[in-house]
VEXVEX-494212 format. One record per residue: z, x, y negated of N, C-alpha, C in turn; residue in three letters. Coordinates in steps of 0.2 Angstrom, whole numbers. Example, Ala and Ser with C-alpha at 12.3 -4.5 7.8 and 13.67 -1.06 7.14 Angstrom:
2
<pt n_Z="39" n_X="66" n_Y="28" ca_Z="39" ca_X="62" ca_Y="22" c_Z="39" c_X="66" c_Y="16" aa="ALA"/>
<pt n_Z="35" n_X="64" n_Y="11" ca_Z="36" ca_X="68" ca_Y="5" c_Z="39" c_X="64" c_Y="0" aa="SER"/>
//
This chain:
180
<pt n_Z="1116" n_X="596" n_Y="-311" ca_Z="1114" ca_X="596" ca_Y="-323" c_Z="1121" c_X="593" c_Y="-324" aa="MET"/>
<pt n_Z="1119" n_X="599" n_Y="-329" ca_Z="1125" ca_X="592" ca_Y="-334" c_Z="1119" c_X="587" c_Y="-339" aa="SER"/>
<pt n_Z="1120" n_X="583" n_Y="-343" ca_Z="1115" ca_X="583" ca_Y="-346" c_Z="1116" c_X="586" c_Y="-351" aa="ALA"/>
<pt n_Z="1118" n_X="590" n_Y="-355" ca_Z="1113" ca_X="594" ca_Y="-358" c_Z="1109" c_X="599" c_Y="-357" aa="LYS"/>
<pt n_Z="1109" n_X="601" n_Y="-345" ca_Z="1102" ca_X="603" ca_Y="-347" c_Z="1097" c_X="599" c_Y="-346" aa="HIS"/>
<pt n_Z="1098" n_X="594" n_Y="-344" ca_Z="1093" ca_X="590" ca_Y="-341" c_Z="1092" c_X="583" c_Y="-348" aa="ARG"/>
<pt n_Z="1094" n_X="584" n_Y="-354" ca_Z="1091" ca_X="584" ca_Y="-359" c_Z="1085" c_X="590" c_Y="-361" aa="ARG"/>
<pt n_Z="1088" n_X="597" n_Y="-360" ca_Z="1084" ca_X="601" ca_Y="-363" c_Z="1078" c_X="603" c_Y="-360" aa="LEU"/>
<pt n_Z="1080" n_X="600" n_Y="-352" ca_Z="1073" ca_X="602" ca_Y="-347" c_Z="1070" c_X="596" c_Y="-350" aa="ALA"/>
<pt n_Z="1071" n_X="586" n_Y="-352" ca_Z="1068" ca_X="586" ca_Y="-353" c_Z="1063" c_X="585" c_Y="-360" aa="PHE"/>
<pt n_Z="1066" n_X="589" n_Y="-364" ca_Z="1065" ca_X="592" ca_Y="-372" c_Z="1057" c_X="600" c_Y="-368" aa="THR"/>
<pt n_Z="1058" n_X="602" n_Y="-365" ca_Z="1054" ca_X="605" ca_Y="-364" c_Z="1047" c_X="602" c_Y="-361" aa="VAL"/>
<pt n_Z="1049" n_X="598" n_Y="-353" ca_Z="1043" ca_X="597" ca_Y="-349" c_Z="1043" c_X="590" c_Y="-355" aa="VAL"/>
<pt n_Z="1043" n_X="589" n_Y="-360" ca_Z="1040" ca_X="585" ca_Y="-366" c_Z="1034" c_X="591" c_Y="-371" aa="ILE"/>
<pt n_Z="1036" n_X="594" n_Y="-373" ca_Z="1034" ca_X="601" ca_Y="-380" c_Z="1027" c_X="600" c_Y="-373" aa="GLY"/>
<pt n_Z="1028" n_X="605" n_Y="-366" ca_Z="1025" ca_X="607" ca_Y="-361" c_Z="1017" c_X="602" c_Y="-360" aa="ALA"/>
<pt n_Z="1019" n_X="594" n_Y="-361" ca_Z="1017" ca_X="591" ca_Y="-359" c_Z="1009" c_X="588" c_Y="-369" aa="MET"/>
<pt n_Z="1016" n_X="590" n_Y="-373" ca_Z="1009" ca_X="590" ca_Y="-378" c_Z="1005" c_X="593" c_Y="-379" aa="SER"/>
<pt n_Z="1011" n_X="603" n_Y="-378" ca_Z="1004" ca_X="608" ca_Y="-378" c_Z="997" c_X="607" c_Y="-372" aa="ILE"/>
<pt n_Z="1000" n_X="604" n_Y="-368" ca_Z="994" ca_X="603" ca_Y="-362" c_Z="989" c_X="597" c_Y="-364" aa="ALA"/>
<pt n_Z="993" n_X="591" n_Y="-366" ca_Z="989" ca_X="586" ca_Y="-371" c_Z="984" c_X="589" c_Y="-375" aa="TYR"/>
<pt n_Z="987" n_X="594" n_Y="-381" ca_Z="981" ca_X="595" ca_Y="-384" c_Z="979" c_X="599" c_Y="-385" aa="THR"/>
<pt n_Z="981" n_X="605" n_Y="-379" ca_Z="975" ca_X="610" ca_Y="-376" c_Z="968" c_X="608" c_Y="-371" aa="PHE"/>
<pt n_Z="973" n_X="605" n_Y="-371" ca_Z="967" ca_X="603" ca_Y="-364" c_Z="963" c_X="594" c_Y="-365" aa="PHE"/>
<pt n_Z="967" n_X="590" n_Y="-371" ca_Z="964" ca_X="582" ca_Y="-370" c_Z="961" c_X="583" c_Y="-379" aa="VAL"/>
<pt n_Z="967" n_X="585" n_Y="-382" ca_Z="966" ca_X="583" ca_Y="-388" c_Z="961" c_X="590" c_Y="-395" aa="PHE"/>
<pt n_Z="959" n_X="595" n_Y="-391" ca_Z="954" ca_X="600" ca_Y="-395" c_Z="948" c_X="598" c_Y="-392" aa="LEU"/>
<pt n_Z="948" n_X="595" n_Y="-386" ca_Z="939" ca_X="595" ca_Y="-383" c_Z="938" c_X="589" c_Y="-386" aa="PRO"/>
<pt n_Z="942" n_X="586" n_Y="-388" ca_Z="936" ca_X="579" ca_Y="-388" c_Z="935" c_X="579" c_Y="-394" aa="VAL"/>
<pt n_Z="942" n_X="583" n_Y="-398" ca_Z="943" ca_X="582" ca_Y="-407" c_Z="932" c_X="588" c_Y="-405" aa="GLN"/>
<pt n_Z="934" n_X="593" n_Y="-405" ca_Z="925" ca_X="595" ca_Y="-406" c_Z="923" c_X="592" c_Y="-403" aa="SER"/>
<pt n_Z="920" n_X="589" n_Y="-398" ca_Z="914" ca_X="584" ca_Y="-392" c_Z="914" c_X="578" c_Y="-400" aa="SER"/>
<pt n_Z="919" n_X="575" n_Y="-403" ca_Z="919" ca_X="571" ca_Y="-409" c_Z="915" c_X="576" c_Y="-415" aa="ILE"/>
<pt n_Z="917" n_X="582" n_Y="-418" ca_Z="911" ca_X="585" ca_Y="-423" c_Z="906" c_X="585" c_Y="-421" aa="ARG"/>
<pt n_Z="903" n_X="587" n_Y="-416" ca_Z="900" ca_X="589" ca_Y="-410" c_Z="895" c_X="579" c_Y="-414" aa="GLU"/>
<pt n_Z="897" n_X="577" n_Y="-409" ca_Z="894" ca_X="573" ca_Y="-408" c_Z="892" c_X="566" c_Y="-420" aa="LEU"/>
<pt n_Z="897" n_X="570" n_Y="-426" ca_Z="897" ca_X="568" ca_Y="-432" c_Z="889" c_X="573" c_Y="-431" aa="ASN"/>
<pt n_Z="892" n_X="576" n_Y="-430" ca_Z="884" ca_X="579" ca_Y="-432" c_Z="877" c_X="578" c_Y="-429" aa="ARG"/>
<pt n_Z="878" n_X="578" n_Y="-424" ca_Z="872" ca_X="575" ca_Y="-423" c_Z="870" c_X="567" c_Y="-428" aa="ASP"/>
<pt n_Z="874" n_X="562" n_Y="-427" ca_Z="875" ca_X="560" ca_Y="-430" c_Z="870" c_X="560" c_Y="-438" aa="LEU"/>
<pt n_Z="875" n_X="565" n_Y="-443" ca_Z="871" ca_X="567" ca_Y="-449" c_Z="863" c_X="568" c_Y="-449" aa="SER"/>
<pt n_Z="866" n_X="572" n_Y="-442" ca_Z="857" ca_X="574" ca_Y="-444" c_Z="853" c_X="567" c_Y="-441" aa="GLY"/>
<pt n_Z="853" n_X="564" n_Y="-434" ca_Z="851" ca_X="560" ca_Y="-436" c_Z="847" c_X="551" c_Y="-441" aa="LYS"/>
<pt n_Z="854" n_X="552" n_Y="-445" ca_Z="855" ca_X="548" ca_Y="-451" c_Z="847" c_X="550" c_Y="-456" aa="GLN"/>
<pt n_Z="849" n_X="560" n_Y="-460" ca_Z="844" ca_X="560" ca_Y="-462" c_Z="837" c_X="562" c_Y="-460" aa="GLN"/>
<pt n_Z="839" n_X="561" n_Y="-454" ca_Z="831" ca_X="559" ca_Y="-448" c_Z="831" c_X="552" c_Y="-455" aa="TYR"/>
<pt n_Z="832" n_X="550" n_Y="-454" ca_Z="831" ca_X="540" ca_Y="-453" c_Z="830" c_X="540" c_Y="-462" aa="VAL"/>
<pt n_Z="836" n_X="544" n_Y="-463" ca_Z="832" ca_X="543" ca_Y="-473" c_Z="826" c_X="548" c_Y="-473" aa="THR"/>
<pt n_Z="825" n_X="554" n_Y="-472" ca_Z="819" ca_X="556" ca_Y="-472" c_Z="814" c_X="550" c_Y="-469" aa="GLU"/>
<pt n_Z="813" n_X="548" n_Y="-464" ca_Z="810" ca_X="544" ca_Y="-460" c_Z="808" c_X="538" c_Y="-466" aa="ALA"/>
<pt n_Z="812" n_X="535" n_Y="-469" ca_Z="811" ca_X="528" ca_Y="-475" c_Z="805" c_X="533" c_Y="-480" aa="LYS"/>
<pt n_Z="810" n_X="535" n_Y="-483" ca_Z="808" ca_X="541" ca_Y="-489" c_Z="799" c_X="541" c_Y="-488" aa="ARG"/>
<pt n_Z="794" n_X="544" n_Y="-483" ca_Z="792" ca_X="546" ca_Y="-478" c_Z="786" c_X="539" c_Y="-479" aa="GLN"/>
<pt n_Z="788" n_X="536" n_Y="-477" ca_Z="784" ca_X="527" ca_Y="-474" c_Z="783" c_X="524" c_Y="-484" aa="GLU"/>
<pt n_Z="787" n_X="525" n_Y="-487" ca_Z="788" ca_X="525" ca_Y="-496" c_Z="781" c_X="528" c_Y="-497" aa="ALA"/>
<pt n_Z="782" n_X="536" n_Y="-495" ca_Z="777" ca_X="539" ca_Y="-499" c_Z="766" c_X="538" c_Y="-497" aa="GLN"/>
<pt n_Z="767" n_X="537" n_Y="-490" ca_Z="763" ca_X="533" ca_Y="-486" c_Z="759" c_X="529" c_Y="-487" aa="MET"/>
<pt n_Z="764" n_X="521" n_Y="-492" ca_Z="760" ca_X="517" ca_Y="-491" c_Z="760" c_X="520" c_Y="-499" aa="GLU"/>
<pt n_Z="760" n_X="522" n_Y="-504" ca_Z="760" ca_X="528" ca_Y="-510" c_Z="752" c_X="529" c_Y="-509" aa="GLN"/>
<pt n_Z="754" n_X="531" n_Y="-503" ca_Z="746" ca_X="538" ca_Y="-507" c_Z="740" c_X="531" c_Y="-501" aa="ALA"/>
<pt n_Z="743" n_X="529" n_Y="-496" ca_Z="737" ca_X="521" ca_Y="-492" c_Z="735" c_X="518" c_Y="-500" aa="ARG"/>
<pt n_Z="740" n_X="515" n_Y="-507" ca_Z="735" ca_X="511" ca_Y="-512" c_Z="731" c_X="514" c_Y="-516" aa="LEU"/>
<pt n_Z="733" n_X="521" n_Y="-513" ca_Z="730" ca_X="527" ca_Y="-519" c_Z="722" c_X="529" c_Y="-516" aa="LYS"/>
<pt n_Z="722" n_X="528" n_Y="-507" ca_Z="717" ca_X="527" ca_Y="-507" c_Z="712" c_X="522" c_Y="-505" aa="LEU"/>
<pt n_Z="716" n_X="516" n_Y="-505" ca_Z="711" ca_X="510" ca_Y="-506" c_Z="709" c_X="511" c_Y="-514" aa="GLU"/>
<pt n_Z="713" n_X="512" n_Y="-522" ca_Z="710" ca_X="511" ca_Y="-527" c_Z="705" c_X="520" c_Y="-526" aa="LYS"/>
<pt n_Z="705" n_X="522" n_Y="-522" ca_Z="698" ca_X="527" ca_Y="-523" c_Z="692" c_X="524" c_Y="-519" aa="ALA"/>
<pt n_Z="693" n_X="519" n_Y="-513" ca_Z="689" ca_X="519" ca_Y="-512" c_Z="686" c_X="512" c_Y="-516" aa="ARG"/>
<pt n_Z="687" n_X="505" n_Y="-517" ca_Z="688" ca_X="502" ca_Y="-520" c_Z="682" c_X="504" c_Y="-526" aa="GLN"/>
<pt n_Z="686" n_X="511" n_Y="-531" ca_Z="683" ca_X="514" ca_Y="-535" c_Z="673" c_X="516" c_Y="-534" aa="TYR"/>
<pt n_Z="677" n_X="521" n_Y="-527" ca_Z="669" ca_X="523" ca_Y="-526" c_Z="666" c_X="516" c_Y="-524" aa="ALA"/>
<pt n_Z="662" n_X="512" n_Y="-520" ca_Z="663" ca_X="508" ca_Y="-519" c_Z="659" c_X="503" c_Y="-526" aa="GLU"/>
<pt n_Z="664" n_X="504" n_Y="-531" ca_Z="658" ca_X="502" ca_Y="-535" c_Z="657" c_X="505" c_Y="-539" aa="GLN"/>
<pt n_Z="658" n_X="514" n_Y="-540" ca_Z="652" ca_X="517" ca_Y="-539" c_Z="644" c_X="517" c_Y="-539" aa="TRP"/>
<pt n_Z="645" n_X="517" n_Y="-530" ca_Z="642" ca_X="517" ca_Y="-526" c_Z="635" c_X="509" c_Y="-531" aa="ASP"/>
<pt n_Z="638" n_X="505" n_Y="-527" ca_Z="634" ca_X="498" ca_Y="-531" c_Z="633" c_X="499" c_Y="-541" aa="SER"/>
<pt n_Z="637" n_X="505" n_Y="-545" ca_Z="631" ca_X="504" ca_Y="-552" c_Z="629" c_X="510" c_Y="-551" aa="LEU"/>
<pt n_Z="628" n_X="516" n_Y="-545" ca_Z="625" ca_X="521" ca_Y="-548" c_Z="617" c_X="520" c_Y="-548" aa="ALA"/>
<pt n_Z="613" n_X="523" n_Y="-552" ca_Z="605" ca_X="524" ca_Y="-550" c_Z="603" c_X="527" c_Y="-547" aa="PRO"/>
<pt n_Z="599" n_X="523" n_Y="-543" ca_Z="595" ca_X="529" ca_Y="-537" c_Z="589" c_X="533" c_Y="-543" aa="ASP"/>
<pt n_Z="587" n_X="539" n_Y="-540" ca_Z="584" ca_X="543" ca_Y="-544" c_Z="575" c_X="538" c_Y="-545" aa="GLN"/>
<pt n_Z="573" n_X="533" n_Y="-540" ca_Z="568" ca_X="531" ca_Y="-543" c_Z="572" c_X="523" c_Y="-548" aa="SER"/>
<pt n_Z="579" n_X="525" n_Y="-553" ca_Z="577" ca_X="521" ca_Y="-558" c_Z="579" c_X="524" c_Y="-563" aa="GLU"/>
<pt n_Z="581" n_X="532" n_Y="-563" ca_Z="581" ca_X="537" ca_Y="-568" c_Z="578" c_X="533" c_Y="-575" aa="LEU"/>
<pt n_Z="571" n_X="533" n_Y="-572" ca_Z="569" ca_X="526" ca_Y="-580" c_Z="572" c_X="522" c_Y="-585" aa="ALA"/>
<pt n_Z="571" n_X="518" n_Y="-581" ca_Z="578" ca_X="514" ca_Y="-582" c_Z="584" c_X="515" c_Y="-586" aa="LEU"/>
<pt n_Z="587" n_X="518" n_Y="-584" ca_Z="591" ca_X="519" ca_Y="-587" c_Z="592" c_X="525" c_Y="-592" aa="VAL"/>
<pt n_Z="585" n_X="532" n_Y="-592" ca_Z="581" ca_X="534" ca_Y="-599" c_Z="582" c_X="529" c_Y="-604" aa="PHE"/>
<pt n_Z="580" n_X="523" n_Y="-603" ca_Z="576" ca_X="519" ca_Y="-609" c_Z="582" c_X="515" c_Y="-612" aa="ALA"/>
<pt n_Z="589" n_X="514" n_Y="-608" ca_Z="592" ca_X="511" ca_Y="-610" c_Z="600" c_X="513" c_Y="-613" aa="ASN"/>
<pt n_Z="596" n_X="522" n_Y="-612" ca_Z="601" ca_X="526" ca_Y="-618" c_Z="593" c_X="526" c_Y="-626" aa="ILE"/>
<pt n_Z="590" n_X="526" n_Y="-622" ca_Z="586" ca_X="528" ca_Y="-630" c_Z="586" c_X="522" c_Y="-633" aa="SER"/>
<pt n_Z="587" n_X="511" n_Y="-631" ca_Z="591" ca_X="509" ca_Y="-634" c_Z="594" c_X="509" c_Y="-636" aa="GLN"/>
<pt n_Z="599" n_X="511" n_Y="-633" ca_Z="607" ca_X="512" ca_Y="-639" c_Z="606" c_X="516" c_Y="-641" aa="HIS"/>
<pt n_Z="602" n_X="522" n_Y="-642" ca_Z="601" ca_X="528" ca_Y="-649" c_Z="599" c_X="523" c_Y="-656" aa="ALA"/>
<pt n_Z="595" n_X="520" n_Y="-654" ca_Z="591" ca_X="511" ca_Y="-657" c_Z="594" c_X="509" c_Y="-661" aa="GLN"/>
<pt n_Z="598" n_X="504" n_Y="-657" ca_Z="601" ca_X="499" ca_Y="-656" c_Z="606" c_X="502" c_Y="-662" aa="ASP"/>
<pt n_Z="611" n_X="507" n_Y="-663" ca_Z="616" ca_X="514" ca_Y="-662" c_Z="612" c_X="513" c_Y="-671" aa="ALA"/>
<pt n_Z="605" n_X="514" n_Y="-672" ca_Z="604" ca_X="514" ca_Y="-680" c_Z="603" c_X="522" c_Y="-681" aa="GLY"/>
<pt n_Z="602" n_X="529" n_Y="-674" ca_Z="601" ca_X="534" ca_Y="-675" c_Z="595" c_X="535" c_Y="-676" aa="THR"/>
<pt n_Z="590" n_X="541" n_Y="-677" ca_Z="583" ca_X="544" ca_Y="-677" c_Z="583" c_X="548" c_Y="-671" aa="THR"/>
<pt n_Z="577" n_X="547" n_Y="-666" ca_Z="583" ca_X="550" ca_Y="-658" c_Z="577" c_X="557" c_Y="-661" aa="THR"/>
<pt n_Z="581" n_X="564" n_Y="-662" ca_Z="574" ca_X="568" ca_Y="-663" c_Z="572" c_X="574" c_Y="-654" aa="LEU"/>
<pt n_Z="575" n_X="572" n_Y="-651" ca_Z="573" ca_X="574" ca_Y="-645" c_Z="578" c_X="572" c_Y="-638" aa="ASN"/>
<pt n_Z="573" n_X="570" n_Y="-631" ca_Z="577" ca_X="568" ca_Y="-626" c_Z="576" c_X="571" c_Y="-622" aa="PHE"/>
<pt n_Z="579" n_X="573" n_Y="-619" ca_Z="574" ca_X="580" ca_Y="-615" c_Z="578" c_X="581" c_Y="-608" aa="GLU"/>
<pt n_Z="577" n_X="578" n_Y="-603" ca_Z="580" ca_X="575" ca_Y="-597" c_Z="581" c_X="584" c_Y="-596" aa="PRO"/>
<pt n_Z="586" n_X="586" n_Y="-593" ca_Z="583" ca_X="595" ca_Y="-585" c_Z="580" c_X="596" c_Y="-580" aa="GLN"/>
<pt n_Z="585" n_X="602" n_Y="-580" ca_Z="581" ca_X="600" ca_Y="-568" c_Z="587" c_X="597" c_Y="-563" aa="GLN"/>
<pt n_Z="587" n_X="591" n_Y="-561" ca_Z="590" ca_X="590" ca_Y="-557" c_Z="596" c_X="595" c_Y="-556" aa="HIS"/>
<pt n_Z="601" n_X="594" n_Y="-552" ca_Z="605" ca_X="599" ca_Y="-546" c_Z="604" c_X="593" c_Y="-542" aa="ALA"/>
<pt n_Z="606" n_X="592" n_Y="-535" ca_Z="608" ca_X="591" ca_Y="-528" c_Z="616" c_X="593" c_Y="-527" aa="LYS"/>
<pt n_Z="616" n_X="591" n_Y="-525" ca_Z="621" ca_X="587" ca_Y="-522" c_Z="623" c_X="589" c_Y="-514" aa="MET"/>
<pt n_Z="631" n_X="585" n_Y="-512" ca_Z="626" ca_X="584" ca_Y="-505" c_Z="629" c_X="576" c_Y="-506" aa="GLN"/>
<pt n_Z="632" n_X="572" n_Y="-511" ca_Z="629" ca_X="562" ca_Y="-510" c_Z="628" c_X="561" c_Y="-515" aa="LYS"/>
<pt n_Z="625" n_X="566" n_Y="-521" ca_Z="623" ca_X="562" ca_Y="-525" c_Z="618" c_X="572" c_Y="-531" aa="LEU"/>
<pt n_Z="614" n_X="569" n_Y="-535" ca_Z="611" ca_X="568" ca_Y="-538" c_Z="614" c_X="574" c_Y="-548" aa="HIS"/>
<pt n_Z="614" n_X="575" n_Y="-551" ca_Z="617" ca_X="580" ca_Y="-557" c_Z="612" c_X="578" c_Y="-561" aa="ARG"/>
<pt n_Z="609" n_X="573" n_Y="-564" ca_Z="604" ca_X="575" ca_Y="-567" c_Z="608" c_X="574" c_Y="-578" aa="VAL"/>
<pt n_Z="606" n_X="581" n_Y="-581" ca_Z="609" ca_X="582" ca_Y="-587" c_Z="602" c_X="581" c_Y="-592" aa="PRO"/>
<pt n_Z="601" n_X="579" n_Y="-596" ca_Z="598" ca_X="575" ca_Y="-600" c_Z="600" c_X="577" c_Y="-612" aa="VAL"/>
<pt n_Z="597" n_X="582" n_Y="-613" ca_Z="599" ca_X="585" ca_Y="-617" c_Z="595" c_X="577" c_Y="-625" aa="GLU"/>
<pt n_Z="600" n_X="575" n_Y="-628" ca_Z="600" ca_X="571" ca_Y="-631" c_Z="601" c_X="570" c_Y="-640" aa="LEU"/>
<pt n_Z="597" n_X="572" n_Y="-645" ca_Z="596" ca_X="578" ca_Y="-651" c_Z="594" c_X="569" c_Y="-655" aa="GLY"/>
<pt n_Z="602" n_X="566" n_Y="-658" ca_Z="600" ca_X="561" ca_Y="-665" c_Z="601" c_X="562" c_Y="-672" aa="SER"/>
<pt n_Z="599" n_X="559" n_Y="-676" ca_Z="601" ca_X="560" ca_Y="-683" c_Z="605" c_X="553" c_Y="-685" aa="GLU"/>
<pt n_Z="608" n_X="553" n_Y="-688" ca_Z="612" ca_X="548" ca_Y="-689" c_Z="618" c_X="549" c_Y="-695" aa="GLY"/>
<pt n_Z="620" n_X="544" n_Y="-698" ca_Z="629" ca_X="543" ca_Y="-701" c_Z="635" c_X="544" c_Y="-694" aa="ASP"/>
<pt n_Z="637" n_X="546" n_Y="-698" ca_Z="646" ca_X="548" ca_Y="-694" c_Z="645" c_X="540" c_Y="-691" aa="PHE"/>
<pt n_Z="646" n_X="535" n_Y="-696" ca_Z="646" ca_X="527" ca_Y="-689" c_Z="642" c_X="525" c_Y="-687" aa="ARG"/>
<pt n_Z="636" n_X="528" n_Y="-687" ca_Z="629" ca_X="528" ca_Y="-682" c_Z="632" c_X="532" c_Y="-677" aa="GLN"/>
<pt n_Z="633" n_X="538" n_Y="-676" ca_Z="632" ca_X="544" ca_Y="-669" c_Z="638" c_X="541" c_Y="-668" aa="ILE"/>
<pt n_Z="647" n_X="536" n_Y="-670" ca_Z="649" ca_X="535" ca_Y="-666" c_Z="649" c_X="525" c_Y="-664" aa="PHE"/>
<pt n_Z="643" n_X="525" n_Y="-665" ca_Z="641" ca_X="519" ca_Y="-661" c_Z="638" c_X="522" c_Y="-654" aa="SER"/>
<pt n_Z="633" n_X="525" n_Y="-656" ca_Z="627" ca_X="527" ca_Y="-652" c_Z="635" c_X="532" c_Y="-645" aa="LEU"/>
<pt n_Z="637" n_X="535" n_Y="-646" ca_Z="644" ca_X="538" ca_Y="-642" c_Z="648" c_X="530" c_Y="-641" aa="LEU"/>
<pt n_Z="647" n_X="524" n_Y="-645" ca_Z="653" ca_X="516" ca_Y="-640" c_Z="647" c_X="516" c_Y="-637" aa="ALA"/>
<pt n_Z="642" n_X="514" n_Y="-635" ca_Z="636" ca_X="510" ca_Y="-631" c_Z="636" c_X="515" c_Y="-626" aa="LEU"/>
<pt n_Z="633" n_X="522" n_Y="-626" ca_Z="632" ca_X="524" ca_Y="-624" c_Z="640" c_X="525" c_Y="-618" aa="LEU"/>
<pt n_Z="644" n_X="524" n_Y="-620" ca_Z="651" ca_X="525" ca_Y="-616" c_Z="650" c_X="517" c_Y="-613" aa="GLU"/>
<pt n_Z="646" n_X="512" n_Y="-613" ca_Z="645" ca_X="505" ca_Y="-611" c_Z="644" c_X="502" c_Y="-606" aa="GLN"/>
<pt n_Z="637" n_X="506" n_Y="-605" ca_Z="633" ca_X="509" ca_Y="-599" c_Z="639" c_X="509" c_Y="-592" aa="LEU"/>
<pt n_Z="635" n_X="504" n_Y="-587" ca_Z="638" ca_X="502" ca_Y="-582" c_Z="638" c_X="509" c_Y="-579" aa="PRO"/>
<pt n_Z="635" n_X="513" n_Y="-579" ca_Z="632" ca_X="521" ca_Y="-573" c_Z="638" c_X="527" c_Y="-578" aa="GLN"/>
<pt n_Z="638" n_X="531" n_Y="-573" ca_Z="641" ca_X="534" ca_Y="-574" c_Z="641" c_X="541" c_Y="-576" aa="THR"/>
<pt n_Z="638" n_X="544" n_Y="-584" ca_Z="637" ca_X="548" ca_Y="-588" c_Z="644" c_X="551" c_Y="-591" aa="ILE"/>
<pt n_Z="642" n_X="556" n_Y="-589" ca_Z="650" ca_X="563" ca_Y="-594" c_Z="644" c_X="566" c_Y="-599" aa="TRP"/>
<pt n_Z="647" n_X="566" n_Y="-605" ca_Z="645" ca_X="570" ca_Y="-609" c_Z="648" c_X="577" c_Y="-610" aa="ILE"/>
<pt n_Z="642" n_X="584" n_Y="-607" ca_Z="647" ca_X="592" ca_Y="-605" c_Z="648" c_X="592" c_Y="-611" aa="ASN"/>
<pt n_Z="644" n_X="592" n_Y="-617" ca_Z="644" ca_X="595" ca_Y="-627" c_Z="643" c_X="590" c_Y="-628" aa="GLU"/>
<pt n_Z="646" n_X="591" n_Y="-635" ca_Z="642" ca_X="587" ca_Y="-642" c_Z="643" c_X="588" c_Y="-645" aa="LEU"/>
<pt n_Z="641" n_X="592" n_Y="-650" ca_Z="639" ca_X="594" ca_Y="-656" c_Z="637" c_X="591" c_Y="-662" aa="ARG"/>
<pt n_Z="638" n_X="592" n_Y="-669" ca_Z="639" ca_X="588" ca_Y="-674" c_Z="635" c_X="595" c_Y="-680" aa="LEU"/>
<pt n_Z="631" n_X="595" n_Y="-682" ca_Z="631" ca_X="600" ca_Y="-687" c_Z="629" c_X="596" c_Y="-692" aa="LEU"/>
<pt n_Z="632" n_X="596" n_Y="-700" ca_Z="634" ca_X="597" ca_Y="-706" c_Z="627" c_X="594" c_Y="-708" aa="ALA"/>
<pt n_Z="629" n_X="590" n_Y="-712" ca_Z="620" ca_X="588" ca_Y="-715" c_Z="616" c_X="591" c_Y="-719" aa="PRO"/>
<pt n_Z="611" n_X="590" n_Y="-719" ca_Z="606" ca_X="598" ca_Y="-722" c_Z="606" c_X="593" c_Y="-732" aa="ARG"/>
<pt n_Z="605" n_X="600" n_Y="-736" ca_Z="605" ca_X="600" ca_Y="-743" c_Z="602" c_X="591" c_Y="-744" aa="GLU"/>
<pt n_Z="593" n_X="588" n_Y="-743" ca_Z="592" ca_X="583" ca_Y="-744" c_Z="593" c_X="575" c_Y="-740" aa="ASN"/>
<pt n_Z="598" n_X="576" n_Y="-735" ca_Z="603" ca_X="572" ca_Y="-732" c_Z="608" c_X="570" c_Y="-732" aa="SER"/>
<pt n_Z="610" n_X="566" n_Y="-731" ca_Z="615" ca_X="561" ca_Y="-729" c_Z="621" c_X="561" c_Y="-721" aa="GLU"/>
<pt n_Z="614" n_X="563" n_Y="-716" ca_Z="612" ca_X="561" ca_Y="-710" c_Z="616" c_X="570" c_Y="-705" aa="ASN"/>
<pt n_Z="621" n_X="568" n_Y="-700" ca_Z="623" ca_X="572" ca_Y="-697" c_Z="617" c_X="570" c_Y="-693" aa="LEU"/>
<pt n_Z="617" n_X="575" n_Y="-688" ca_Z="614" ca_X="580" ca_Y="-683" c_Z="621" c_X="581" c_Y="-673" aa="GLU"/>
<pt n_Z="617" n_X="576" n_Y="-674" ca_Z="623" ca_X="575" ca_Y="-666" c_Z="619" c_X="579" c_Y="-659" aa="CYS"/>
<pt n_Z="618" n_X="582" n_Y="-656" ca_Z="617" ca_X="585" ca_Y="-651" c_Z="623" c_X="585" c_Y="-645" aa="GLU"/>
<pt n_Z="617" n_X="581" n_Y="-638" ca_Z="622" ca_X="579" ca_Y="-634" c_Z="619" c_X="580" c_Y="-628" aa="LEU"/>
<pt n_Z="624" n_X="585" n_Y="-623" ca_Z="621" ca_X="586" ca_Y="-616" c_Z="626" c_X="580" c_Y="-612" aa="THR"/>
<pt n_Z="620" n_X="575" n_Y="-610" ca_Z="624" ca_X="570" ca_Y="-605" c_Z="623" c_X="573" c_Y="-598" aa="LEU"/>
<pt n_Z="626" n_X="571" n_Y="-595" ca_Z="627" ca_X="569" ca_Y="-588" c_Z="625" c_X="564" c_Y="-586" aa="GLU"/>
<pt n_Z="618" n_X="564" n_Y="-580" ca_Z="622" ca_X="557" ca_Y="-578" c_Z="619" c_X="559" c_Y="-570" aa="LEU"/>
<pt n_Z="623" n_X="554" n_Y="-564" ca_Z="624" ca_X="553" ca_Y="-557" c_Z="620" c_X="547" c_Y="-555" aa="PHE"/>
<pt n_Z="616" n_X="553" n_Y="-548" ca_Z="612" ca_X="545" ca_Y="-544" c_Z="612" c_X="549" c_Y="-540" aa="THR"/>
<pt n_Z="612" n_X="545" n_Y="-534" ca_Z="613" ca_X="543" ca_Y="-527" c_Z="608" c_X="549" c_Y="-523" aa="LEU"/>
<pt n_Z="612" n_X="552" n_Y="-520" ca_Z="605" ca_X="554" ca_Y="-515" c_Z="605" c_X="552" c_Y="-509" aa="ASN"/>
<pt n_Z="602" n_X="548" n_Y="-508" ca_Z="603" ca_X="543" ca_Y="-501" c_Z="600" c_X="548" c_Y="-494" aa="HIS"/>
<pt n_Z="598" n_X="553" n_Y="-493" ca_Z="594" ca_X="558" ca_Y="-491" c_Z="603" c_X="561" c_Y="-488" aa="LYS"/>
<pt n_Z="608" n_X="561" n_Y="-490" ca_Z="615" ca_X="564" ca_Y="-487" c_Z="621" c_X="556" c_Y="-486" aa="ASN"/>
<pt n_Z="617" n_X="551" n_Y="-490" ca_Z="623" ca_X="544" ca_Y="-492" c_Z="622" c_X="543" c_Y="-484" aa="SER"/>
<pt n_Z="632" n_X="538" n_Y="-486" ca_Z="635" ca_X="536" ca_Y="-475" c_Z="627" c_X="528" c_Y="-477" aa="ASP"/>
//
């Protein structure tokens, strides 16, 4: 064989080996590398999502703890049914302290719920705007939970400068039969 043929044969062998290497080694390894990269990317997304969810769980835990503290505080301040008379007396006293005249004070039918009782109270009072505002501020300062469900201010009568204020208050008491 001549040197030219040997070089040609050597080139063909090297070319064939390169092609064989490409098809039998490089491409399969490249494919498995792509597959590993996809797996790695999926696992990185999983870790990132887990960290995000961990932060969300911590926020939820803190909110739950605040809710528990609020519920415990409410339980400690909520009156029993037997203490309603004292709460009513405090409301009447605040109306008097504000300088308003109580026109009516009528507790309504209790609504029993699973953990508490809702006690609506109709309160009518008369006074100037400052006195009515003072009454509302004093009611807000009571330690018990009292909602103002409805508030109506009526214009003064012809011979008076006082407003009439009609309130529907909602008080909440503990229902010991069903509470934990």
